[in-house]
C-alpha positions as CSV (number, residue, x, y, z in Angstrom):
1,M,8.7,-33.5,-2.2
2,T,10.7,-30.5,-3.5
3,T,11.1,-27.1,-1.9
4,T,13.0,-25.6,-4.8
5,I,11.2,-22.7,-6.5
6,D,11.5,-22.9,-10.3
7,I,9.0,-20.4,-11.7
8,G,11.4,-18.9,-14.3
9,I,12.6,-16.1,-12.1
10,T,16.1,-16.3,-10.5
11,T,16.5,-16.4,-6.8
12,A,18.2,-13.0,-6.8
13,D,15.4,-11.5,-8.8
14,R,12.7,-13.1,-6.6
15,Q,14.4,-11.7,-3.5
16,A,14.8,-8.2,-5.0
17,I,11.2,-8.1,-6.1
18,A,10.0,-9.4,-2.7
19,G,12.1,-6.7,-1.0
20,G,10.3,-4.1,-3.0
21,L,6.9,-5.7,-2.3
22,A,7.8,-5.7,1.4
23,R,8.1,-1.9,1.2
24,L,4.8,-1.7,-0.7
25,L,3.2,-3.9,2.0
26,A,4.5,-1.7,4.7
27,D,3.3,1.5,3.0
28,T,-0.1,-0.1,2.4
29,Y,-0.5,-1.4,5.9
30,T,0.6,2.0,7.4
31,L,-1.9,3.8,5.1
32,Y,-4.6,1.3,6.1
33,L,-4.0,2.0,9.8
34,K,-3.9,5.8,9.2
35,T,-7.1,5.7,7.2
36,H,-8.9,3.6,9.8
37,N,-7.7,6.1,12.5
38,F,-9.1,9.0,10.5
39,H,-12.4,7.1,10.0
40,W,-12.8,6.8,13.8
41,N,-11.7,10.4,14.6
42,V,-12.9,12.6,11.8
43,T,-15.3,15.5,12.8
44,G,-16.9,18.5,11.2
45,P,-19.4,19.3,8.5
46,M,-18.0,16.6,6.2
47,F,-18.2,13.9,8.9
48,N,-20.6,11.5,7.2
49,T,-19.1,11.8,3.8
50,L,-15.5,11.2,5.1
51,H,-16.5,8.6,7.6
52,V,-18.0,6.5,4.8
53,M,-15.3,7.2,2.3
54,F,-12.5,6.4,4.8
55,E,-14.3,3.1,5.6
56,Q,-14.4,2.2,1.9
57,Q,-10.7,3.0,1.6
58,Y,-9.5,1.1,4.6
59,T,-11.6,-1.9,3.6
60,E,-9.9,-1.9,0.1
61,L,-6.5,-1.5,1.7
62,A,-7.1,-4.5,4.0
63,M,-7.7,-6.7,1.0
64,A,-4.6,-5.2,-0.7
65,V,-2.2,-6.1,2.1
66,D,-3.3,-9.7,1.8
67,E,-2.7,-9.8,-1.9
68,I,0.7,-8.2,-1.6
69,A,1.8,-10.5,1.3
70,E,0.6,-13.5,-0.6
71,R,2.6,-12.4,-3.7
72,I,5.7,-12.1,-1.5
73,R,5.1,-15.7,-0.3
74,A,4.6,-17.0,-3.8
75,L,8.0,-15.6,-4.6
76,G,9.4,-17.8,-1.8
77,V,10.2,-15.0,0.7
78,A,8.7,-14.4,4.1
79,A,6.4,-11.4,4.3
80,P,7.0,-8.8,7.0
81,G,4.1,-8.8,9.5
82,S,5.0,-6.8,12.6
83,Y,4.6,-3.1,13.4
84,A,8.4,-2.9,13.9
85,Q,9.1,-4.3,10.4
86,F,6.5,-2.0,8.8
87,A,7.9,1.0,10.7
88,D,11.3,0.2,9.3
89,L,10.1,-0.3,5.7
90,T,7.4,2.4,5.2
91,S,7.7,5.8,3.6
92,I,4.5,7.0,5.1
93,A,4.5,9.3,8.2
94,E,2.5,8.0,11.1
95,E,-0.1,10.3,12.6
96,T,-0.6,10.2,16.3
97,G,-2.7,13.3,16.7
98,V,-6.2,14.2,15.5
99,P,-5.9,16.7,12.6
100,S,-8.7,18.6,11.1
101,A,-10.8,16.9,8.4
102,E,-9.1,18.9,5.7
103,A,-5.7,18.1,7.1
104,M,-6.7,14.4,7.1
105,I,-7.6,14.6,3.5
106,A,-4.4,16.4,2.6
107,Q,-2.3,13.8,4.4
108,L,-4.1,10.9,2.7
109,V,-3.5,12.5,-0.7
110,T,0.2,12.6,0.1
111,D,0.2,9.1,1.4
112,Q,-1.8,7.6,-1.6
113,E,0.8,9.2,-3.9
114,T,3.6,7.8,-1.8
115,V,2.2,4.3,-2.3
116,V,2.0,4.9,-6.0
117,R,5.7,6.0,-6.1
118,T,6.7,2.9,-4.1
119,A,4.8,0.6,-6.5
120,R,6.4,2.4,-9.5
121,E,9.9,1.9,-8.0
122,V,9.3,-1.9,-7.8
123,F,7.8,-2.2,-11.3
124,P,11.1,-2.2,-13.2
125,L,12.4,-5.1,-11.1
126,A,9.3,-7.2,-11.9
127,D,9.3,-6.1,-15.5
128,G,13.0,-6.9,-15.9
129,A,12.5,-10.4,-14.5
130,N,9.4,-11.1,-16.7
131,D,7.4,-11.4,-13.4
132,E,4.0,-10.6,-15.0
133,P,1.9,-11.5,-11.9
134,T,3.8,-8.9,-9.8
135,A,3.7,-6.4,-12.6
136,D,0.0,-6.9,-12.8
137,L,-0.4,-6.5,-9.1
138,L,1.7,-3.3,-9.1
139,T,-0.3,-1.9,-12.0
140,Q,-3.6,-2.5,-10.2
141,R,-2.3,-0.9,-7.0
142,M,-1.0,2.2,-8.9
143,Q,-4.4,2.5,-10.5
144,V,-6.3,2.3,-7.2
145,H,-4.0,4.7,-5.4
146,E,-3.9,7.3,-8.2
147,K,-7.7,7.3,-8.4
148,T,-8.1,7.6,-4.7
149,A,-5.6,10.4,-4.5
150,W,-7.5,12.2,-7.3
151,M,-10.8,11.8,-5.4
152,L,-9.4,13.0,-2.1
153,R,-7.6,15.9,-3.9
154,S,-10.9,16.9,-5.4
155,M,-12.4,17.4,-2.0
156,I,-9.9,20.1,-1.1
157,A,-9.3,21.8,-4.5
């Protein structure tokens, strides 16, 4: 039995890509937690619309964290999995209060765009190493987050 990983990507490239994916995982998990928080705590005239929308978003994010973590593992690197690790790696500001519904939407627009930027920063690493599976994952994540940011932005325009 061999434990050597020989998938056509150097060890250094696999580690660099996995490091970028760890930041994407942390951003995605933090956004998941924040969106779930807002789902629980939203109030006001848009309650039903936002409650349902936030549930759809956090459900999609829950699936995404699994895909990202599994890609990190496929590259032969341990995926971060603790709040402390995510806090160190994320670019998304945590929310501990209960903002207004409109402020929730505005924060989530910013956070969705943050995840896009993180994915975009990792893309050249994957592309340069001919890591098509990671490039495909990043492209899919950017598409989802750009569309979600647009939909949220449209609610406060």
